[in-house]
NUMARGU-19085 format. One record per residue (C-alpha): residue in one letter; x, y, z; residue number from 0. Coordinates in Angstrom, 3 decimals, padded with zeros to 6 digits. Layout:
N
a  X  Y  Z  NUM
...
***
This chain:
614
m  023.000  -093.001  080.936  0
n  019.948  -094.993  079.744  1
q  017.355  -093.891  077.211  2
q  014.878  -092.730  079.866  3
q  017.526  -090.536  081.520  4
e  018.423  -089.029  078.155  5
r  014.799  -088.036  077.624  6
e  014.390  -086.590  081.105  7
p  016.376  -083.361  080.576  8
l  014.364  -082.650  077.425  9
a  011.110  -083.210  079.298  10
l  012.227  -080.794  081.989  11
l  013.178  -078.254  079.342  12
r  009.700  -078.520  077.832  13
d  007.806  -078.480  081.139  14
y  009.734  -075.763  082.954  15
f  011.127  -073.542  080.195  16
g  008.831  -074.139  077.211  17
h  011.470  -075.170  074.653  18
d  011.462  -078.293  072.503  19
s  015.181  -078.767  071.926  20
f  018.585  -077.951  073.355  21
r  021.284  -076.064  071.563  22
p  024.293  -078.345  070.982  23
s  026.424  -076.608  073.616  24
q  023.629  -076.786  076.202  25
k  023.188  -080.548  075.794  26
e  026.950  -081.068  076.012  27
a  027.172  -079.044  079.234  28
i  024.160  -080.773  080.804  29
d  025.511  -084.243  080.024  30
c  028.857  -083.269  081.545  31
l  027.292  -082.104  084.821  32
l  024.920  -085.074  085.026  33
n  028.004  -087.293  084.787  34
r  029.399  -085.328  087.761  35
r  032.345  -083.863  085.924  36
d  033.593  -080.301  086.521  37
l  032.889  -077.876  083.694  38
l  034.210  -074.605  082.293  39
a  031.889  -073.102  079.670  40
v  032.606  -069.937  077.698  41
m  029.348  -068.963  076.000  42
p  028.365  -065.495  074.721  43
t  025.619  -063.431  076.320  44
g  022.248  -064.747  075.208  45
a  023.525  -068.277  074.481  46
g  021.432  -069.847  077.248  47
k  024.061  -070.496  079.931  48
s  021.554  -070.713  082.781  49
i  019.742  -073.701  081.250  50
c  023.056  -075.602  081.371  51
y  023.070  -075.703  085.174  52
q  019.367  -075.265  085.959  53
i  018.351  -078.546  084.286  54
p  021.023  -080.601  086.134  55
a  020.007  -078.824  089.349  56
l  016.416  -080.020  088.911  57
m  017.650  -083.594  088.448  58
a  020.197  -083.627  091.287  59
e  019.700  -084.952  094.809  60
g  020.305  -081.885  096.917  61
v  020.740  -078.126  096.477  62
t  022.646  -076.305  093.734  63
l  024.386  -073.085  094.761  64
v  024.743  -070.441  092.064  65
i  027.400  -067.853  092.930  66
s  026.679  -064.572  091.173  67
p  028.369  -061.149  091.487  68
l  025.281  -058.921  091.384  69
v  022.138  -059.018  093.475  70
s  020.098  -057.809  090.502  71
l  020.937  -060.969  088.572  72
m  019.851  -063.193  091.447  73
k  016.551  -061.429  091.908  74
d  015.717  -061.567  088.184  75
q  016.803  -065.195  087.796  76
v  014.872  -066.354  090.849  77
t  011.764  -064.413  089.824  78
a  011.864  -066.016  086.360  79
l  012.432  -069.503  087.819  80
v  009.541  -069.179  090.265  81
q  007.306  -068.029  087.386  82
n  008.247  -071.261  085.610  83
g  007.469  -073.380  088.663  84
v  011.085  -073.987  089.741  85
p  011.670  -073.819  093.540  86
a  014.479  -071.260  093.929  87
a  015.638  -068.522  096.303  88
y  018.462  -066.028  096.773  89
f  020.666  -065.108  099.718  90
n  022.142  -061.618  099.585  91
s  022.040  -058.093  100.999  92
l  018.533  -057.451  099.617  93
l  017.175  -059.626  102.421  94
t  016.876  -058.513  106.022  95
p  018.582  -060.713  108.681  96
g  015.175  -062.216  109.451  97
q  014.494  -062.951  105.773  98
q  017.960  -064.503  105.406  99
a  017.289  -066.797  108.372  100
e  013.901  -067.767  106.910  101
a  015.462  -068.521  103.511  102
l  018.018  -070.821  105.138  103
r  015.322  -072.515  107.226  104
r  013.276  -073.274  104.120  105
g  016.395  -074.428  102.327  106
a  017.155  -076.837  105.163  107
e  013.643  -078.252  104.739  108
g  014.480  -079.094  101.125  109
r  012.086  -076.532  099.626  110
y  014.616  -075.150  097.091  111
k  016.527  -076.784  094.253  112
l  018.601  -073.674  093.495  113
i  019.919  -070.995  095.836  114
y  021.621  -067.934  094.350  115
v  024.244  -066.370  096.599  116
a  026.650  -063.432  096.442  117
p  030.338  -064.400  096.836  118
e  030.645  -062.081  099.846  119
r  027.971  -064.152  101.677  120
l  029.858  -067.446  101.361  121
t  031.905  -066.651  104.469  122
s  028.818  -065.869  106.570  123
p  028.822  -068.291  109.545  124
a  025.078  -068.923  109.164  125
f  025.356  -069.701  105.473  126
l  028.407  -071.929  105.947  127
r  026.596  -073.891  108.700  128
f  023.651  -074.320  106.362  129
c  025.886  -075.651  103.573  130
q  027.567  -078.085  105.959  131
t  024.248  -079.588  107.061  132
v  022.347  -079.941  103.741  133
p  023.512  -081.914  100.693  134
i  025.127  -079.542  098.170  135
a  024.911  -081.277  094.801  136
m  026.610  -078.637  092.669  137
v  028.299  -075.255  092.914  138
t  027.946  -073.076  089.829  139
v  030.111  -069.965  089.457  140
d  028.537  -067.430  087.119  141
e  030.606  -064.616  085.563  142
a  033.623  -066.798  086.400  143
h  036.085  -064.399  084.729  144
c  035.727  -062.226  087.850  145
v  038.182  -064.571  089.607  146
s  041.055  -063.559  087.309  147
q  043.122  -060.418  087.674  148
w  043.665  -060.656  083.909  149
g  039.933  -060.383  083.287  150
q  038.054  -057.124  082.790  151
d  035.918  -057.449  085.972  152
f  038.227  -058.818  088.683  153
r  036.514  -059.179  092.071  154
p  038.662  -060.209  095.071  155
s  035.655  -061.922  096.724  156
y  035.762  -064.568  093.969  157
l  039.113  -065.730  095.334  158
e  037.266  -067.033  098.423  159
i  035.140  -069.507  096.432  160
a  037.666  -072.360  096.312  161
g  038.232  -072.116  100.089  162
f  034.480  -072.215  100.686  163
i  034.132  -075.393  098.600  164
d  037.000  -076.989  100.531  165
q  035.009  -076.537  103.763  166
l  032.017  -078.550  102.518  167
p  031.707  -082.088  103.939  168
r  031.594  -083.558  100.431  169
r  032.997  -081.879  097.335  170
p  030.164  -081.151  094.870  171
v  030.573  -080.989  091.117  172
v  031.753  -077.465  090.221  173
s  030.825  -075.587  087.054  174
a  032.049  -072.190  085.872  175
f  030.379  -070.031  083.224  176
t  031.452  -066.806  081.534  177
a  030.672  -064.887  078.353  178
t  034.194  -063.659  077.598  179
a  037.499  -065.227  078.549  180
t  040.872  -065.322  076.846  181
q  043.038  -068.426  077.203  182
r  044.928  -066.758  080.077  183
v  041.676  -066.035  081.922  184
r  040.481  -069.605  081.318  185
r  043.659  -070.958  082.898  186
d  043.120  -068.696  085.913  187
i  039.508  -069.861  086.290  188
i  040.584  -073.522  086.356  189
e  043.448  -072.893  088.766  190
l  041.829  -070.410  091.165  191
l  038.501  -072.263  091.418  192
k  040.401  -075.576  091.722  193
l  038.382  -077.233  088.964  194
q  039.299  -080.914  088.695  195
k  040.102  -081.974  085.120  196
p  037.172  -079.920  083.822  197
h  035.485  -080.479  080.508  198
q  035.791  -077.228  078.542  199
i  033.191  -075.819  076.168  200
v  033.957  -072.709  074.105  201
t  031.012  -071.996  071.821  202
s  030.767  -069.690  068.845  203
f  030.712  -066.035  069.804  204
d  028.631  -065.226  066.740  205
r  025.148  -063.915  067.498  206
k  023.570  -063.536  064.094  207
n  020.559  -061.574  065.371  208
l  022.773  -058.620  066.346  209
y  023.469  -055.854  063.846  210
f  026.761  -054.013  064.448  211
e  027.459  -050.458  063.346  212
v  030.117  -047.808  063.989  213
r  029.268  -044.176  063.295  214
k  031.581  -041.175  063.432  215
p  029.110  -038.285  063.823  216
k  030.139  -034.665  064.012  217
d  027.413  -034.116  066.613  218
k  026.953  -037.106  068.936  219
n  023.929  -035.620  070.684  220
a  022.054  -035.137  067.426  221
a  023.001  -038.634  066.272  222
l  021.873  -040.168  069.558  223
l  018.528  -038.362  069.537  224
e  017.890  -039.520  065.974  225
l  018.683  -043.145  066.842  226
v  016.549  -043.229  070.003  227
r  013.580  -041.429  068.428  228
k  013.510  -043.955  065.580  229
r  013.198  -046.662  068.236  230
a  010.489  -045.001  070.322  231
g  008.709  -047.571  072.468  232
d  011.605  -050.018  072.371  233
c  013.875  -050.770  075.308  234
g  017.501  -049.757  074.949  235
i  020.722  -049.071  076.832  236
v  023.023  -046.106  076.179  237
y  026.527  -046.636  077.564  238
c  028.825  -043.736  078.464  239
q  032.447  -043.651  079.628  240
t  032.005  -041.449  082.699  241
r  029.418  -040.542  085.318  242
k  029.460  -036.957  084.058  243
a  028.581  -038.128  080.558  244
v  025.770  -040.310  081.936  245
e  024.222  -037.331  083.711  246
a  024.491  -035.102  080.620  247
v  023.113  -037.701  078.181  248
c  020.237  -038.692  080.472  249
e  019.286  -035.025  080.889  250
l  019.491  -034.544  077.103  251
l  017.058  -037.412  076.470  252
q  014.664  -036.284  079.193  253
q  014.658  -032.729  077.826  254
h  013.449  -034.172  074.526  255
d  010.623  -036.094  076.241  256
i  012.345  -039.467  076.000  257
p  011.614  -041.580  079.122  258
a  015.141  -042.296  080.306  259
t  016.793  -043.077  083.621  260
r  020.421  -043.436  084.678  261
y  022.805  -045.752  086.508  262
h  026.346  -045.244  087.764  263
a  028.398  -045.865  090.905  264
g  028.002  -042.271  092.089  265
l  024.298  -042.724  092.855  266
t  023.027  -044.029  096.163  267
k  022.265  -047.737  096.391  268
e  018.552  -046.936  096.754  269
e  018.499  -044.752  093.651  270
r  020.401  -047.302  091.577  271
l  017.937  -049.997  092.593  272
q  014.923  -047.784  091.848  273
n  016.274  -046.743  088.434  274
q  017.097  -050.333  087.580  275
e  013.555  -051.421  088.464  276
d  012.095  -048.571  086.373  277
f  014.057  -049.960  083.421  278
l  013.222  -053.620  084.069  279
f  009.511  -052.852  084.430  280
d  009.546  -050.680  081.263  281
r  008.515  -047.561  083.151  282
k  011.678  -045.962  081.753  283
p  012.564  -047.970  078.631  284
v  015.911  -046.191  078.069  285
m  018.785  -046.718  080.517  286
v  021.830  -044.411  080.341  287
a  024.699  -045.969  082.248  288
t  028.388  -046.540  082.784  289
n  029.739  -050.069  082.589  290
a  028.696  -050.431  086.249  291
f  025.290  -051.431  084.836  292
g  024.417  -054.619  083.084  293
m  026.407  -057.623  084.275  294
g  023.777  -060.264  084.837  295
i  020.835  -058.105  083.764  296
d  018.532  -060.736  082.283  297
k  016.145  -058.387  080.450  298
s  015.224  -060.179  077.250  299
n  013.530  -057.355  075.334  300
v  016.440  -054.902  074.966  301
s  016.248  -054.128  071.262  302
y  019.272  -051.818  071.014  303
v  022.511  -050.912  072.772  304
i  024.132  -047.626  071.824  305
h  027.625  -046.764  072.980  306
y  027.816  -042.989  073.269  307
n  031.525  -043.447  073.956  308
m  033.967  -046.129  072.908  309
p  034.635  -048.749  075.653  310
a  038.178  -049.545  076.748  311
s  038.280  -053.082  075.343  312
l  036.570  -055.440  072.923  313
e  035.738  -057.738  075.848  314
n  033.778  -054.927  077.498  315
y  032.170  -053.899  074.235  316
y  030.989  -057.361  073.228  317
q  029.635  -058.096  076.685  318
e  027.777  -054.768  076.850  319
a  026.510  -054.898  073.258  320
g  025.426  -058.485  073.869  321
r  022.754  -057.315  076.297  322
a  020.632  -056.575  073.243  323
g  018.492  -059.257  071.630  324
r  018.756  -061.844  074.393  325
d  015.496  -063.446  073.246  326
g  016.908  -064.018  069.757  327
s  015.075  -061.101  068.139  328
a  016.890  -058.770  065.752  329
a  018.644  -056.016  067.702  330
d  021.031  -053.129  067.020  331
c  024.484  -052.520  068.515  332
i  025.639  -049.050  067.487  333
l  028.837  -047.306  068.562  334
l  029.301  -043.539  068.207  335
y  033.060  -043.126  067.817  336
s  035.226  -040.078  068.369  337
p  039.050  -039.948  068.688  338
r  038.468  -038.056  071.943  339
d  037.057  -041.285  073.409  340
v  040.509  -042.850  073.094  341
d  042.099  -040.002  075.061  342
t  039.496  -040.329  077.819  343
a  039.988  -044.095  078.007  344
r  043.770  -043.690  078.254  345
f  043.333  -041.179  081.075  346
l  041.002  -043.526  082.975  347
i  043.484  -046.396  082.608  348
q  046.343  -044.207  083.844  349
q  044.301  -043.091  086.865  350
s  043.087  -046.581  087.792  351
e  044.467  -048.265  090.893  352
p  044.422  -052.077  090.508  353
a  043.524  -053.818  093.760  354
e  045.994  -055.827  095.828  355
q  048.870  -055.760  093.352  356
s  052.523  -054.818  093.465  357
p  053.600  -051.764  091.431  358
e  055.223  -054.104  088.893  359
q  052.044  -056.187  088.492  360
a  049.959  -053.036  088.251  361
e  052.156  -051.690  085.450  362
v  051.980  -054.973  083.514  363
l  048.191  -054.936  083.832  364
r  048.069  -051.283  082.738  365
q  050.081  -052.057  079.602  366
r  047.674  -054.895  078.817  367
q  044.794  -052.444  079.163  368
f  046.500  -050.044  076.753  369
h  046.934  -052.920  074.301  370
r  043.226  -053.785  074.570  371
l  042.395  -050.122  074.044  372
g  044.402  -050.127  070.817  373
q  042.454  -053.151  069.562  374
m  039.186  -051.437  070.451  375
k  040.263  -048.396  068.441  376
d  041.146  -050.683  065.521  377
y  037.578  -052.019  065.573  378
c  036.148  -048.505  065.403  379
t  038.405  -047.377  062.565  380
q  038.787  -050.549  060.503  381
a  037.170  -050.688  057.080  382
g  035.507  -054.043  056.779  383
c  033.076  -056.517  058.277  384
l  032.667  -055.596  061.942  385
r  031.424  -059.042  062.956  386
r  034.427  -060.682  061.331  387
f  036.759  -058.331  063.245  388
l  035.067  -059.140  066.571  389
l  035.034  -062.883  066.042  390
e  038.654  -063.002  064.911  391
y  039.617  -061.174  068.096  392
f  038.048  -063.996  070.107  393
g  039.815  -066.601  067.993  394
e  036.944  -067.464  065.666  395
k  036.780  -067.089  061.896  396
i  033.818  -066.701  059.573  397
p  034.208  -067.668  055.911  398
a  032.660  -064.531  054.402  399
p  031.415  -061.043  055.302  400
c  028.378  -061.348  057.579  401
g  025.913  -059.170  055.669  402
n  024.521  -057.792  058.939  403
c  026.785  -054.907  059.953  404
s  027.444  -051.387  058.736  405
g  030.625  -052.559  057.058  406
c  028.651  -054.955  054.872  407
l  025.438  -052.971  054.316  408
s  026.524  -049.355  053.972  409
g  026.961  -049.339  050.201  410
w  030.729  -049.272  050.559  411
e  033.224  -051.919  049.602  412
d  036.624  -052.901  050.937  413
v  039.625  -051.965  048.803  414
d  043.006  -053.526  049.527  415
v  045.542  -050.685  049.811  416
t  048.401  -052.710  051.280  417
k  050.789  -051.815  048.452  418
e  049.993  -048.100  048.623  419
a  050.474  -048.164  052.395  420
q  053.824  -049.925  052.074  421
k  054.967  -047.354  049.524  422
l  053.935  -044.459  051.753  423
l  055.640  -045.890  054.846  424
s  058.785  -046.680  052.862  425
c  058.847  -043.138  051.513  426
v  058.665  -041.689  055.027  427
r  061.628  -043.793  056.125  428
r  063.689  -042.916  053.025  429
v  063.156  -039.197  053.587  430
e  064.318  -039.625  057.191  431
r  067.427  -041.522  056.062  432
a  068.174  -038.731  053.616  433
g  068.361  -036.416  056.643  434
y  065.099  -034.485  056.113  435
q  061.812  -034.194  057.990  436
p  059.100  -036.238  056.195  437
t  056.298  -033.688  056.205  438
k  052.976  -034.711  054.744  439
e  053.337  -032.292  051.826  440
l  056.865  -033.489  051.011  441
v  055.964  -037.199  051.149  442
f  052.917  -036.698  048.918  443
q  054.976  -034.764  046.347  444
i  057.572  -037.550  046.194  445
l  055.033  -040.352  045.867  446
r  053.177  -038.511  043.103  447
g  056.433  -037.675  041.290  448
e  055.751  -033.940  041.212  449
k  058.328  -031.770  039.466  450
s  059.656  -029.370  042.051  451
e  062.831  -027.302  042.361  452
a  062.932  -028.133  046.078  453
l  062.844  -031.881  045.430  454
t  065.526  -031.571  042.774  455
l  067.710  -029.382  044.996  456
l  067.435  -031.861  047.857  457
q  067.883  -034.779  045.416  458
l  064.708  -036.365  046.759  459
n  063.603  -036.977  043.157  460
r  066.214  -039.739  043.127  461
l  064.505  -041.752  045.867  462
s  063.164  -045.140  044.778  463
t  059.690  -044.090  045.951  464
f  059.609  -041.012  043.667  465
g  056.544  -041.179  041.391  466
i  055.692  -044.819  042.196  467
l  051.956  -044.252  042.616  468
d  049.634  -044.729  039.661  469
k  046.588  -042.499  039.167  470
d  044.167  -044.564  041.276  471
e  046.710  -044.957  044.064  472
s  047.443  -041.255  044.029  473
n  043.732  -040.438  044.351  474
r  043.487  -042.692  047.405  475
l  046.548  -041.252  049.139  476
e  044.610  -039.136  051.642  477
a  042.358  -042.053  052.583  478
v  045.319  -044.404  052.988  479
t  047.082  -041.867  055.207  480
r  044.010  -041.499  057.450  481
r  043.770  -045.260  057.705  482
l  047.412  -045.613  058.725  483
l  046.968  -042.893  061.341  484
d  043.770  -044.490  062.679  485
r  045.468  -047.871  063.022  486
g  048.483  -046.357  064.758  487
l  050.902  -047.509  062.041  488
l  051.769  -043.889  061.308  489
q  051.969  -040.902  063.624  490
q  052.068  -037.204  062.868  491
s  053.183  -034.214  064.915  492
g  052.610  -030.534  064.294  493
d  049.531  -028.868  062.824  494
a  050.736  -026.380  060.199  495
s  052.921  -028.906  058.385  496
p  052.465  -032.379  059.933  497
i  055.600  -034.507  060.202  498
f  055.185  -038.259  059.758  499
t  056.770  -041.012  061.872  500
v  056.483  -044.751  061.169  501
t  055.632  -046.714  064.364  502
d  056.667  -050.209  065.416  503
r  053.098  -051.383  064.744  504
a  053.799  -050.984  061.022  505
k  056.429  -053.760  060.957  506
p  054.015  -056.605  060.075  507
l  052.525  -054.552  057.246  508
l  055.926  -053.627  055.814  509
a  057.009  -057.277  056.076  510
g  053.962  -058.453  054.146  511
r  052.416  -060.278  057.111  512
q  049.480  -057.880  057.402  513
t  047.065  -056.239  054.974  514
l  045.321  -052.881  055.007  515
t  041.943  -051.966  053.521  516
i  039.898  -048.808  053.180  517
k  036.256  -048.194  052.373  518
q  035.296  -047.048  048.893  519
k  031.847  -046.232  047.539  520
r  030.346  -048.866  045.289  521
p  029.149  -047.632  041.895  522
k  025.598  -048.688  042.859  523
p  025.189  -048.835  046.620  524
r  023.037  -051.745  047.646  525
k  020.106  -051.325  049.957  526
a  020.520  -052.556  053.500  527
t  018.414  -055.640  054.212  528
r  018.817  -056.162  057.931  529
p  016.561  -058.693  059.660  530
v  013.340  -057.221  061.014  531
s  012.031  -058.719  064.248  532
n  008.334  -058.143  063.488  533
a  008.390  -059.443  059.907  534
g  005.203  -061.428  059.275  535
v  003.635  -060.263  062.552  536
d  000.380  -058.323  062.750  537
a  001.269  -055.159  064.654  538
a  -002.234  -054.706  066.106  539
l  -002.332  -058.237  067.531  540
f  001.202  -057.921  068.855  541
d  000.248  -054.715  070.690  542
q  -002.846  -056.421  072.123  543
l  -000.762  -059.299  073.443  544
r  001.726  -056.845  074.923  545
e  -001.139  -055.158  076.803  546
v  -002.280  -058.515  078.177  547
r  001.296  -059.280  079.234  548
k  001.648  -055.883  080.901  549
r  -001.550  -056.387  082.906  550
l  -000.445  -059.841  084.065  551
a  003.039  -058.597  084.945  552
n  001.656  -055.710  086.993  553
r  -000.644  -058.097  088.816  554
a  002.248  -060.438  089.638  555
g  004.671  -057.610  090.425  556
v  007.271  -058.819  087.913  557
p  008.823  -057.289  084.772  558
a  006.836  -057.935  081.588  559
f  009.546  -060.059  079.967  560
v  009.353  -062.496  082.901  561
v  005.788  -063.380  081.862  562
f  006.740  -063.902  078.198  563
s  009.510  -062.518  075.996  564
d  008.773  -060.472  072.886  565
a  009.977  -063.439  070.823  566
t  007.317  -065.650  072.415  567
l  004.605  -063.054  071.709  568
r  005.727  -062.901  068.077  569
a  005.512  -066.674  067.852  570
m  001.931  -066.462  069.148  571
c  001.131  -063.946  066.400  572
q  002.518  -066.302  063.769  573
v  001.103  -069.628  065.022  574
l  -002.213  -068.168  066.312  575
p  -002.950  -070.930  068.849  576
t  -006.556  -071.392  070.003  577
t  -006.222  -074.416  072.306  578
q  -004.071  -075.099  075.344  579
k  -002.223  -077.816  073.420  580
e  -001.365  -075.354  070.631  581
f  -000.459  -072.691  073.187  582
l  001.930  -075.108  074.900  583
s  003.691  -075.707  071.569  584
i  004.890  -072.098  071.455  585
s  008.592  -071.725  072.299  586
g  008.846  -070.096  075.719  587
v  005.493  -071.382  077.022  588
s  006.211  -073.814  079.845  589
t  003.663  -076.119  081.438  590
a  003.333  -073.800  084.437  591
k  002.891  -070.723  082.251  592
c  000.382  -072.485  080.029  593
q  -001.754  -073.322  083.033  594
r  -001.371  -069.816  084.437  595
y  -001.765  -067.659  081.314  596
a  -003.563  -069.565  078.539  597
g  -006.922  -068.255  079.751  598
d  -005.704  -064.661  079.284  599
f  -004.012  -064.896  075.867  600
l  -006.132  -067.441  073.970  601
p  -009.392  -065.383  073.962  602
v  -007.522  -062.440  072.385  603
i  -006.054  -064.687  069.672  604
r  -009.421  -066.401  069.012  605
q  -011.111  -063.027  068.601  606
y  -008.374  -061.941  066.188  607
r  -008.806  -065.113  064.105  608
q  -012.576  -064.647  063.960  609
g  -012.103  -061.099  062.762  610
k  -009.790  -062.328  060.021  611
g  -012.156  -065.132  059.048  612
r  -009.633  -067.847  059.927  613
***
């Protein structure tokens, strides 16, 4: 690749997308595809995956097909591309037969560089004929984890992709992108899509603009109302476990005059589409939904995601939470946890019917889901840096607490209670071996070394664990017990006098291969200093620019964020451009958008500067 070719992708990035530089992973992916090598890229939501294949598509001779699981993603992506001056179209069930035929006719004339298509449409005779008569330069598979039965969103239609590619006259370069994929899922993607010696990119999962928090409120409804009211005017998503919960939560918000809509599989297709558009166009800035909503939703100005219920896995949680802050602005990811959520999730797993699997395969998959559920529960009940916990789950380590989660900013500190936990678990086992039931009261008395006729009579005062806790350890005994129960290392049965049982999950802790921490109040709680998106931005000017954007979006019939993201508006407030050249320097302002919108935004900024005497 010569020097001119190396500069060309950057020029396209500037002209079509309004950015001055690539992220390291984007440049690596683009170079791979330009060299016509297959690619598997695992990049978190908001990392800029689409740029990785859109730039090569603009440079390729022929058409790039982008296979996507949801029609909403295609429509949003194509709308955004057309706004940026990129010739693109989609082929899915949103189009009438006549519109589908017209799209293929235009494609055959070479009028599109990218065509987004649903996997179910690949086997359409008309579409296959089209692909066999026009040069297909690249096939990109988005949400590639859907091809794996070990992934969280398996879709049988993805298994048809490799066969479709085999029917093309000339094999194009194939790329696969996903936000979450374990090593097992990655192997499935390579095998089932028949990628040929693909280059693999697995980027950092850390999105520093996201603030993570777990709350354990006594009243979830009151907690939710407080959180949403504090964010009035912002766009947010509230996720629920069940359709019933979605209906109840949406009604709750509407009763308190919060403009909310809902989305779940029980609604008609027409109502889902209407509610989704109300959310995308900011007519209803709060969406209450099950996990049926969100995959591929490219709305950049979602400033918070609240989970009313705990999801069934960390993969689901991180993907859903990651729909906040896609434009890089500070955003909140808050989970309202209740032990009842775990019971509901277990019930849903037990009732699920995995598609096209033998009973043995279904049971193996179900046990994997239970294991994921246990890890999700550990996240909700662990006492430490939430970001560190998430990243370690995905195989990534950070050197220190993140400073941007409730675990780091709540005024609490982590206290290592591994030794106390080991002593408690050992005591439970020793009481069992002595032939007695290790009730909570009995175990606590032994550990604290209490003088009791009962203990003496039973000779339990002779156990090696009798009186082995010091004063501080004794004071933390209740907290350590709760922690062990939350993590599933200890179980209890009975209400009046709970009886303890040590589980197999406690083996690593007892063997010294695992540690346990609890939260403890700091003497002087520090004040939370989370990033603020609008720091250094004049609120009045920002609101004026938002009004201009809204007017332009309504005129074009597109969501406001398609015109410009909130991050781009904030950059305008900080740079205060007054010429087209300065306007073009703003990140997110492409050449096409500069020509189209500079005349609307620059007069507002000039007037603001004059008023400020600048």
